[in-house]
N, C-alpha and C positions, 0 to 999 in steps of 0.2 A: 218183484214179480213172484207170483205164487203158482205152484203146480196144482194138480187136481186134489192132492192130499192136504192142501192148505199150508204146506211148509215152504219156507223161503228157499229159493234156489241160490241166492247170494246172501252171505252173512257179513255183517260189519263188526269188526273188533273194536277195542277201545281206542286204537290209533286212527280209526277211520278207513283202514284199507278194506278192500272187498275181495273175498274168495268166491270163486264160481264153483258150485258143487255140480258135478256131472257124473253120469254113469261110468263105470270102470273102463269099458272099451274106448270111450271118448277120451277119458283121462290118459290112457296109455298112448293113444294116437297123438294127442296134443303134446304130451311130454316128449315122445320120440321126435316128432317133427320140429318142435320148437327148439329142442336141444341141438338137433342136426343143423337147422338154419343158423342158430347162434354160433355154433362152432365154425361153420363155413364162413359166416360173416367176419368173425374175429380173425381166423387164420388168413382168409383172403385179404383182410385189411392190413395185416402185418406183411403179407407178401407185397402188397402195393406200396406200403411204406418202405420196404426194402428196395423196390423199384425206384422210389423217389430219391433214395440215396445214390443210386446209379453206380454201385460198386461191382456190378456184374451179377445181378440177381436173376431169378427164374424168369421174371417178366421181360427183362431186357433180352435174355437169351431167346425166349420164345418169339418176341417181336422181330429180332434179327433173323431167326430161322425162317419165319413166315415170309419176310420181305426178301430174303435171299432167293427164295423160289422164283420170285418175279424179277430177280436181278436188280433190286433196289437197295441202295446203301443209305443208311440214316446218318446224317452229319451230326457232329457233337452239338451244334446249335439247336437242332431239333430235340435232342435228348434234354438239353438244358430247359427248353420250353415245356417239356412234358413233366419235369420234376414236380412243380407245384400241383399239377393236375393229379398225378399219382398220389401225392401226399394228401390232398383233400379227399380223394376217393378212398384212400386207405383209412383215414380217420372216420369217414362216413361209414365204411364197412364195419369197423370196430364198434361204433356207436349203435349201428343197426343191430348187430349181434347182441349187444347188451340189452337193447330195448326188447328184442324178441324173447330173450331169456327171462327178463323180468315179467313180461306179460304172460309167458307160458307158465311161470311158477305160481301164478294166481289161481290156477285150476287145481281142484282136488276131487278125489272120488268120494262117493257116498260112503259114510262110515269112517272116513279119515278125520281125525281130530286135529285141532291146532296144537302147536307146541305149547305145553304148559297150560292147557285149558283147564283140565280137571285134575283133581287129586286121584291117585289110584284107588280103586274100590277095595282092594285087599293089600296087605303088606307083602313085601318081597318074600319069595319062597325060602330064602336062606335065613330069614329072621332078622336081618340087619335093619337098623333104623336109618331113615334118611334124614 
């Protein structure tokens, strides 16, 4: 895909991966929200995995607190049934967080170079050779 200037908006490197070049405000927005969603997914996934272990985690406490408002007691058999559900949801949350982070890291702003693309135009200021 090309913009009006004729430059490619997505570049392919030698490994075949594609970076999406966007204006700086869009890059900042994508970076902030993709990182936020990735962290929420991973942390939420680990909280759900903790609930799957059922050793008294945050989720178990919250469920018991909500149900106690309605005077409902959860039997140990119900908790045993919920353990695999929480485990699967926890692993899915961690995987979703990883996928969001990977996709969000494909964006870069105009003028940002790839790591190791070009040699520096001038030597370092301290005169040290690389």
